[in-house]
C-alpha positions as CSV (number, residue, x, y, z in Angstrom):
1,M,-16.3,-91.3,-37.1
2,I,-19.2,-89.7,-38.5
3,V,-23.0,-91.6,-38.4
4,Y,-25.7,-90.5,-39.5
5,R,-29.3,-91.8,-38.0
6,V,-32.9,-90.9,-39.0
7,M,-36.1,-91.5,-36.8
8,C,-39.3,-90.2,-36.4
9,K,-40.1,-86.8,-34.6
10,E,-41.0,-88.7,-31.0
11,E,-37.8,-90.1,-31.1
12,Y,-36.2,-87.4,-32.2
13,D,-37.8,-84.9,-29.4
14,S,-37.1,-87.7,-26.9
15,Y,-33.1,-88.0,-27.5
16,L,-32.9,-84.2,-27.9
17,L,-34.5,-83.5,-24.3
18,G,-31.8,-85.3,-22.6
19,D,-33.5,-89.1,-22.6
20,N,-30.7,-89.8,-24.5
21,V,-32.1,-93.2,-24.6
22,F,-33.6,-94.2,-27.9
23,I,-36.8,-95.7,-28.3
24,H,-37.0,-99.4,-29.3
25,R,-34.5,-101.9,-29.0
26,Y,-32.0,-101.9,-31.6
27,K,-30.8,-98.8,-33.8
28,W,-29.1,-98.8,-36.8
29,F,-27.0,-95.9,-38.1
30,T,-25.0,-95.5,-41.3
31,P,-21.7,-94.2,-42.3
32,S,-22.7,-93.2,-45.6
33,K,-24.0,-90.2,-46.3
34,E,-25.3,-91.5,-49.7
35,F,-27.4,-94.4,-47.9
36,L,-29.5,-91.5,-46.2
37,K,-31.4,-91.3,-49.7
38,R,-31.9,-95.0,-49.4
39,I,-33.2,-94.8,-46.4
40,T,-35.7,-91.8,-46.8
41,D,-37.0,-92.7,-50.2
42,G,-40.3,-93.8,-48.8
43,K,-39.6,-97.4,-49.3
44,F,-37.3,-98.4,-46.9
45,N,-38.4,-100.6,-44.1
46,N,-42.3,-100.3,-45.1
47,S,-42.0,-96.3,-44.6
48,N,-44.1,-96.2,-47.8
49,F,-47.0,-97.0,-45.3
50,K,-46.1,-95.0,-42.3
51,K,-44.9,-91.8,-44.3
52,D,-43.6,-90.0,-40.8
53,R,-41.2,-93.0,-39.8
54,Y,-38.1,-91.3,-41.2
55,T,-38.3,-87.6,-40.9
56,H,-35.8,-86.0,-38.2
57,G,-31.5,-86.8,-38.3
58,I,-28.8,-86.6,-36.3
59,V,-24.8,-86.5,-37.3
60,F,-23.4,-88.0,-34.4
61,S,-19.4,-88.3,-33.8
62,L,-18.1,-91.7,-32.5
63,P,-14.8,-92.7,-31.2
64,Y,-13.5,-95.2,-33.4
65,K,-12.9,-97.3,-29.8
66,Q,-16.5,-97.4,-29.7
67,L,-17.4,-99.5,-32.4
68,K,-16.8,-102.8,-31.1
69,Y,-20.5,-102.2,-29.2
70,F,-21.7,-102.0,-32.8
71,K,-22.9,-105.0,-35.0
72,K,-22.2,-104.4,-38.6
73,V,-24.8,-105.3,-40.9
74,S,-23.4,-104.3,-44.3
75,E,-21.0,-102.1,-45.3
76,R,-23.5,-99.4,-45.3
77,E,-25.2,-99.7,-41.7
78,F,-24.4,-100.5,-37.9
79,M,-27.0,-101.7,-35.6
80,L,-26.2,-100.7,-31.5
81,D,-28.3,-102.8,-28.8
82,R,-30.2,-100.1,-26.6
83,R,-28.4,-102.3,-23.7
84,D,-25.1,-101.0,-24.7
85,T,-25.6,-97.0,-25.3
86,Q,-24.5,-96.5,-21.6
87,N,-21.0,-97.8,-23.2
88,V,-20.9,-95.4,-26.3
89,T,-20.6,-91.7,-26.2
90,M,-22.2,-89.8,-29.4
91,E,-21.6,-86.0,-29.8
92,I,-24.1,-84.5,-31.8
93,I,-22.7,-82.9,-34.5
94,Y,-25.7,-81.3,-36.2
95,T,-29.5,-82.5,-36.7
96,F,-31.3,-82.2,-40.0
97,G,-34.6,-82.5,-41.1
98,V,-35.6,-85.2,-43.9
């Protein structure tokens, strides 16, 4: 399954440098490329107050079996508790700037 995550530069750099630990407790992912437009529109999650909140993205390949570690928030969002990241193996397909 392909999932997308957009984040700030600090978290993006930390993840790509091999820390593989997301900052903060919960991480949100979306299987919908269209939903990325909503996240990066400058109005999502108070991002109009902090302009650099969603500037970098990663596209991951996630085995379907590992969806059990994610909580389905909506049809377009999955939430992963940082404590469960050791149970999930996500392969980076590519990165992108927003």
